[in-house]
C-alpha positions as CSV (number, residue, x, y, z in Angstrom):
1,M,30.8,50.6,26.3
2,K,28.8,47.6,25.3
3,L,26.4,45.3,27.1
4,F,27.1,41.6,27.2
5,S,25.0,38.8,28.7
6,F,27.0,36.4,30.9
7,T,25.5,33.6,33.0
8,G,22.1,35.2,32.7
9,Q,23.1,38.7,33.9
10,V,24.0,41.8,32.0
11,V,27.6,43.0,32.3
12,L,29.0,46.4,31.3
13,I,32.0,45.8,29.1
14,S,34.4,48.7,28.8
15,M,37.1,49.4,26.4
16,N,39.3,49.6,29.4
17,P,39.9,46.3,31.3
18,A,40.6,47.9,34.7
19,K,37.4,50.0,34.5
20,H,35.5,46.9,33.5
21,L,36.6,45.1,36.6
22,V,35.7,47.9,38.9
23,Y,32.2,48.2,37.3
24,L,31.9,44.4,37.8
25,Y,33.0,44.4,41.4
26,V,30.9,47.5,42.4
27,I,27.8,46.8,40.4
28,Y,27.6,43.0,40.5
29,P,29.7,41.7,43.5
30,N,28.0,38.3,43.6
31,L,28.8,37.7,39.9
32,F,32.4,39.0,40.5
33,N,32.8,36.4,43.3
34,E,31.2,33.7,41.2
35,I,33.5,34.2,38.4
36,F,36.7,34.6,40.3
37,N,36.1,31.7,42.6
38,N,35.4,29.2,39.8
39,K,38.4,28.3,37.7
40,D,36.4,27.2,34.6
41,S,34.3,30.3,34.7
42,L,37.3,32.6,35.2
43,M,39.2,30.9,32.2
44,K,36.1,31.4,29.9
45,Y,35.6,35.0,31.0
46,I,39.3,35.9,30.5
47,L,39.3,34.3,27.0
48,L,36.2,36.1,26.2
49,L,37.5,39.5,27.2
50,C,40.8,38.9,25.4
51,A,38.8,38.1,22.1
52,L,36.5,41.1,22.6
53,Y,39.3,43.6,23.3
54,A,41.3,42.2,20.4
55,S,38.3,42.6,17.9
56,L,37.6,46.1,19.1
57,N,41.2,47.1,18.9
58,T,41.6,45.6,15.4
59,Y,38.5,47.3,14.2
60,S,39.6,50.7,15.5
61,Q,43.0,50.3,13.8
62,D,41.4,49.3,10.5
63,C,38.8,52.1,10.3
64,T,40.5,54.0,7.5
65,Q,39.0,55.1,4.2
66,A,41.1,52.5,2.4
67,S,39.7,49.7,4.5
68,V,36.0,50.7,4.4
69,S,36.2,51.1,0.7
70,Q,36.9,47.3,0.6
71,K,34.4,46.4,3.3
72,P,31.8,43.9,2.1
73,G,28.5,45.7,1.8
74,V,25.0,44.7,2.6
75,W,21.7,44.8,0.8
76,K,18.8,46.7,2.6
77,E,15.3,47.2,1.5
78,G,14.5,50.9,1.6
79,M,11.3,52.9,2.1
80,K,8.2,51.9,0.1
81,G,6.5,54.6,-1.9
82,S,2.8,55.3,-2.3
83,V,0.7,52.9,-4.3
84,T,-2.6,55.0,-4.0
85,G,-4.7,54.7,-7.1
86,I,-3.0,51.6,-8.6
87,P,-5.4,48.8,-9.4
88,T,-4.6,45.7,-7.3
89,A,-4.0,43.3,-10.2
90,D,-1.6,45.9,-11.8
91,L,0.3,46.4,-8.6
92,E,0.7,42.7,-7.9
93,K,2.1,42.2,-11.4
94,E,4.5,45.1,-11.2
95,R,5.8,44.1,-7.8
96,K,6.6,40.7,-9.2
97,I,8.6,42.2,-12.0
98,V,10.5,44.5,-9.7
99,A,11.2,41.5,-7.4
100,A,12.6,39.5,-10.4
101,I,14.9,42.4,-11.4
102,H,16.2,42.7,-7.8
103,L,17.0,39.0,-7.8
104,L,18.7,39.3,-11.1
105,V,20.9,42.2,-10.1
106,K,21.6,40.7,-6.6
107,S,22.7,37.3,-8.2
108,K,25.5,39.0,-10.1
109,Y,26.6,41.9,-7.9
110,S,27.9,42.0,-4.3
111,P,28.3,45.5,-2.9
112,T,31.6,46.6,-1.7
113,G,32.3,49.8,0.3
114,V,28.6,50.7,0.2
115,E,25.2,49.7,1.6
116,A,22.8,49.0,-1.2
117,D,19.4,50.3,-0.4
118,Y,16.7,49.1,-2.8
119,N,13.1,49.6,-3.4
120,G,10.3,49.7,-6.0
121,S,8.4,52.7,-7.0
122,Y,5.0,52.6,-8.9
123,D,3.1,55.4,-10.7
124,R,-0.6,55.8,-10.7
125,P,-1.9,54.9,-14.3
126,D,-2.3,57.8,-16.7
127,A,-5.2,57.6,-19.1
128,D,-3.1,59.3,-21.8
129,V,-0.3,56.8,-21.7
130,P,-0.9,53.2,-23.0
131,V,1.3,51.5,-20.3
132,N,2.1,51.9,-16.6
133,N,5.4,53.3,-15.4
134,Y,7.3,51.8,-12.5
135,D,10.8,51.5,-11.3
136,Y,13.4,49.3,-9.4
137,N,15.9,51.6,-7.6
138,I,19.1,51.2,-5.8
139,Y,20.9,53.9,-3.8
140,F,24.5,53.1,-2.9
141,L,25.2,54.6,0.5
142,H,29.0,54.8,1.0
143,Y,30.7,53.8,4.2
144,Y,33.1,56.2,5.9
145,C,35.1,56.6,9.0
146,E,34.2,59.1,11.8
147,G,37.2,58.8,14.1
148,N,37.4,55.0,14.7
149,V,33.7,54.4,14.1
150,L,32.4,53.0,10.8
151,K,29.4,55.1,9.6
152,T,27.0,54.9,6.6
153,D,26.2,58.0,4.6
154,H,22.5,59.0,4.7
155,E,22.5,60.4,1.1
156,T,24.3,59.5,-2.1
157,S,24.8,60.6,-5.7
158,T,25.4,57.0,-6.8
159,S,22.3,55.2,-8.0
160,M,20.9,52.7,-10.4
161,T,17.3,52.5,-11.7
162,V,15.6,49.9,-13.9
163,S,12.4,51.5,-15.3
164,A,9.6,49.8,-17.0
165,N,8.0,51.8,-19.8
166,R,9.6,55.0,-18.5
167,F,11.9,56.9,-20.8
168,D,10.5,60.4,-21.2
169,S,6.7,61.3,-21.0
170,K,7.2,63.2,-24.3
171,I,7.4,59.9,-26.3
172,Y,3.8,59.3,-25.6
173,E,2.2,62.6,-26.9
174,K,2.5,65.3,-29.5
175,P,3.0,68.9,-28.4
176,D,-0.1,71.1,-28.0
177,E,-0.5,73.0,-31.3
178,N,-1.4,76.1,-29.2
179,N,1.7,75.8,-27.2
180,L,4.4,74.4,-29.4
181,P,8.1,74.4,-28.4
182,P,10.2,76.6,-30.7
183,E,11.4,73.5,-32.7
184,G,7.8,72.4,-33.2
185,F,8.4,68.9,-31.7
186,Y,9.6,67.5,-28.4
187,S,13.2,66.5,-28.1
188,I,15.7,64.5,-26.2
189,K,19.3,65.5,-25.5
190,K,21.1,62.5,-27.1
191,M,20.3,59.9,-29.8
192,P,20.9,56.4,-28.4
193,V,23.4,54.3,-30.3
194,E,23.3,50.6,-30.7
195,K,25.9,48.9,-28.4
196,D,26.0,45.1,-27.7
197,G,22.5,44.5,-28.8
198,N,20.9,47.4,-26.9
199,Y,20.7,51.2,-27.3
200,Y,23.1,53.3,-25.2
201,F,23.8,56.9,-24.4
202,E,26.1,58.6,-21.9
203,E,25.8,62.2,-20.6
204,N,27.6,64.3,-18.1
205,A,25.6,64.6,-14.9
206,S,25.4,67.3,-12.4
207,L,25.5,65.7,-8.9
208,G,25.2,68.7,-6.8
209,M,27.6,70.9,-4.8
210,G,29.6,71.6,-7.9
211,T,30.4,67.8,-8.4
212,T,29.8,66.3,-11.9
213,G,29.9,62.7,-13.0
214,K,28.4,60.4,-15.6
215,S,24.9,59.2,-16.4
216,R,24.9,56.0,-18.4
217,T,21.7,54.7,-19.9
218,W,20.7,51.5,-21.6
219,L,17.5,51.1,-23.6
220,I,16.3,47.6,-23.8
221,T,13.5,47.0,-26.2
222,H,11.9,44.1,-28.2
223,D,13.0,43.4,-31.8
224,N,15.6,46.1,-31.4
225,K,13.1,48.8,-32.1
226,L,12.7,52.2,-30.4
227,P,9.5,53.1,-28.4
228,F,9.5,56.5,-30.3
229,A,10.3,57.8,-33.7
230,Y,12.7,60.4,-35.0
231,V,11.4,63.5,-36.7
232,T,13.0,63.7,-40.2
233,K,14.7,66.8,-41.5
234,K,11.8,67.3,-44.0
235,E,9.2,67.0,-41.3
236,F,11.0,69.6,-39.2
237,L,11.4,72.0,-42.1
238,E,7.8,71.7,-43.1
239,K,6.7,72.3,-39.5
240,Q,8.9,75.4,-39.2
241,K,7.6,76.8,-42.4
242,N,3.9,76.5,-41.2
243,M,5.0,78.0,-37.8
244,L,6.6,81.0,-39.4
245,L,3.7,81.6,-41.9
246,Q,1.3,81.6,-38.9
247,A,3.4,83.7,-36.7
248,M,4.5,86.3,-39.2
249,P,1.3,88.4,-39.5
250,K,1.0,88.7,-35.7
251,A,4.7,89.6,-35.3
252,I,4.5,92.4,-37.9
253,A,1.2,93.7,-36.4
254,G,2.8,93.7,-32.8
255,S,5.9,95.5,-33.9
256,N,6.7,99.1,-33.4
257,Q,5.9,101.0,-36.6
258,N,9.6,101.7,-37.1
259,F,10.4,98.0,-37.0
260,K,7.5,96.5,-39.0
261,A,9.5,96.3,-42.3
262,K,12.5,94.8,-40.5
263,T,10.3,92.2,-38.8
264,E,8.7,91.2,-42.2
265,Q,12.2,91.1,-43.8
266,D,13.4,88.7,-41.0
267,F,10.6,86.3,-41.5
268,K,10.9,86.3,-45.2
269,K,14.7,85.7,-44.9
270,A,14.0,82.7,-42.6
271,L,11.4,81.3,-45.0
272,T,13.8,81.5,-47.9
273,K,16.3,79.5,-45.9
274,I,13.7,76.8,-45.3
275,E,12.7,76.7,-48.9
276,T,16.3,76.1,-50.0
277,L,16.8,73.3,-47.4
278,L,13.5,71.6,-48.6
279,N,15.4,71.0,-51.9
280,M,18.0,68.8,-50.3
281,P,18.3,65.2,-51.7
282,S,15.7,62.8,-50.4
283,G,18.3,60.7,-48.7
284,E,19.3,63.6,-46.6
285,S,15.8,65.0,-46.0
286,E,14.8,61.7,-44.4
287,Q,17.6,61.6,-41.8
288,P,16.7,62.4,-38.2
289,A,16.6,66.1,-37.4
290,I,19.1,67.1,-34.7
291,V,18.9,70.9,-34.4
292,K,20.1,73.9,-32.5
293,Q,19.2,77.6,-32.5
294,D,21.0,79.6,-35.2
295,P,23.1,82.1,-33.0
296,N,22.8,84.6,-35.9
297,D,19.2,84.4,-36.7
298,Y,16.5,84.2,-33.9
299,L,14.0,82.7,-36.4
300,S,16.1,79.9,-37.8
301,F,17.7,76.6,-36.7
302,L,20.8,74.8,-37.7
303,F,21.1,71.1,-38.4
304,T,23.9,69.6,-36.2
305,T,25.2,66.2,-34.9
306,N,24.5,64.0,-32.0
307,E,27.9,65.1,-30.5
308,D,26.9,68.7,-30.3
309,A,26.2,69.7,-26.6
310,F,23.6,72.2,-27.8
311,G,21.9,69.8,-30.2
312,K,18.3,68.6,-29.7
313,V,17.2,65.3,-31.1
314,L,13.6,65.7,-32.3
315,I,11.1,62.9,-31.5
316,K,7.5,62.0,-31.9
317,P,5.3,59.1,-30.8
318,S,5.5,55.6,-32.3
319,P,2.2,54.0,-31.3
320,G,3.0,50.9,-33.5
321,Y,5.7,49.9,-31.0
322,F,3.3,49.2,-28.1
323,N,1.3,45.9,-28.1
324,S,-2.2,46.9,-27.0
325,K,-3.2,43.3,-26.3
326,L,-0.8,43.2,-23.3
327,P,-1.9,44.4,-19.8
328,R,-0.9,48.0,-18.9
329,S,1.4,46.5,-16.2
330,S,3.5,44.5,-18.7
331,P,7.0,46.0,-19.3
332,Q,7.3,46.8,-23.1
333,F,10.8,48.2,-22.7
334,F,13.3,48.9,-19.9
335,V,15.5,51.9,-19.4
336,L,18.5,51.1,-17.2
337,N,20.4,54.1,-15.8
338,I,23.4,54.3,-13.5
339,T,24.7,57.6,-12.3
340,G,27.6,58.6,-10.1
341,D,30.9,60.4,-9.8
342,D,33.1,58.2,-12.1
343,K,36.2,60.0,-10.8
344,E,35.6,58.9,-7.1
345,P,37.1,55.4,-6.5
346,V,34.2,53.8,-4.6
347,A,31.5,55.2,-6.9
348,A,33.5,54.2,-10.0
349,K,33.8,50.7,-8.7
350,V,30.1,50.4,-8.0
351,M,29.2,51.7,-11.5
352,N,31.6,49.2,-13.1
353,D,30.8,46.2,-10.9
354,V,27.1,46.4,-11.0
355,M,27.1,46.6,-14.8
356,K,29.9,44.1,-15.5
357,D,27.9,40.8,-15.4
358,L,24.4,42.1,-15.6
359,D,22.3,39.7,-17.7
360,F,20.6,41.9,-20.4
361,S,19.2,38.9,-22.1
362,A,17.2,38.0,-18.9
363,L,15.9,41.7,-18.8
364,R,14.8,41.4,-22.4
365,N,13.1,38.1,-21.7
366,M,10.9,39.9,-19.1
367,L,9.5,42.2,-21.8
368,G,5.8,41.3,-22.4
369,M,5.4,39.3,-19.2
């Protein structure tokens, strides 16, 4: 049932016309007489009821998954996150950047089959990081039918984020020498490849409840440079050699008396492998180090390729990328990520449509603002 205002009074309109007339006669007898004793009012009322019933019946018939997947969606501003601890000038600038990104995306993309909930999120400045991190987020909430009623999901695995200066916190710092990872350096899963003037990489994504999809990421930088540097094979081998030399005496001393000789032998074997690899041609030794654990030797690693699911791309900071003369709030690179179930029709359409006409040049022009 719905409420409808007619001649200044509230009338209950039922899906059932007969019920509606009974309600009207019993609850509003004066209005009932006014309508049915006036030809013009009666005609308007009948036309109104016909139009309303027709629209309601049409809606109930059309509420199928096929129809809602084609339903024009809406943009809706979502919840605002905390901005505690962010200097006023920084926050004002960051909000302007986020608003500009929203207008850029909205000008090229119209949601279909989803409600596009968007917001900005802002991190408190970190003294150890030369720039501020903040994001523009969209969560695509799918429409669905519950009986004959159109509903909007309250959660989704389909999302898009444009992050300013946020790639991985590891690009800004070196590992603690007292708590080094086994590789001796921080790492990322995939090496971005150049695609249409930007850096791009794609990964399989776990979306929860056993569902998998795709995570597609574009890295938008100035002068086609990366905001981090790759560790070379030579750097990796030298680091591994030093780590083994430091660890060997402790490992031998901590071994059971019966295994001390075996432990020493294992370390020397791993060191011999490194010495051999350090003699590789200079052209090869300066290549980026992509490594994985040697399954046959717990003290050694193997060089592998970017396509290896078990490989780790070793990285280190590149302070020279960042312009220290710019305010911390200025975007010095963007990371654009879209994630969703590429096998589900609505999500796949969202993922394709939102990226299809996105103006990467306009995003790049925002760098340094």
